[in-house]
N, C-alpha and C positions, 0 to 999 in steps of 0.2 A: 426557509430555506430548508431543504431534504438532507437527511442525514445520510452517511455514506453507510452504503450496504453490503454486510457480511454474511448474511445469511440467504438462502434462495438464489445462489449466483448460478448461473447457466453452468452445464457441466464442463463445458470447454473451457472455461476461464476459471473454474475452480481448479481442473489439473494442469491448467496452465500456471497458476500461482504456485501449487503445490511443488511442480517442476522447476520454477525459478527458486523457488524456497532450495531445492537441493542442487541446482546450478551454481548457485553464489554461497553457497554452504552459509546460510543464516544460521546463527547460533540459536540456543537456548534462551541465553540473555537476551540476544537481539527480539527473540520471540516474546519475550516477557515485556519489553520495552513497547512492541507491537500491541501485545493485551491491554498494558494499562492506557496505552492511547485510544484503543476500541472502546474501551468502556465508557471514555469521557463524551462516547455519540457524537463526534466530530461530524459537523456540516457539511455537505457537500457541493464545492461552487459549480457554475456552471462551465462547460470545456473542462481542458485538461488542468491538474494538479499534480503535485508531490508533498511528500512528508520526508524530510530528512533527519533519519535518527542516528546520525553520526556515521555509525558502520555500514548502514546500507539505506537505500531509499524506498519508498512505496508511491510509487503512480498510479494515476487512476484518470478517469473521465467521467465528469458528472458522479453519481450514486455509484460509480463501480469501479474497486482496487483492479488495476490491470497487469502491473508487472512489479518485480523489483530490481533494484539495480545496485551494483557494487558502489561504494564509498564514491571511487573517483570518477564515475561513470555521470556525465550532464543528464539533466531532466530538464524539461520543457514544463511549462503552464505555471500555475499560482503555486508559490511556496506557500505552506498550510504550517501555523505555528504551532 
């Protein structure tokens, strides 16, 4: 199974992710949780997925992260552990 991609993202997608980080006020502690998860080289399922970090959610599709959601916002797709 392919891994979630973090480098070489299309410019528009990368810019969107950074914009959502600012909009959602993702903290340095939140980013550290994301960093640790990224280092585990998580597998990318087919279709929509999300990872719930408690204080925010990362949503993606296939190998690409797509957006960040706030804690209470509903996410669709497969939940990743």
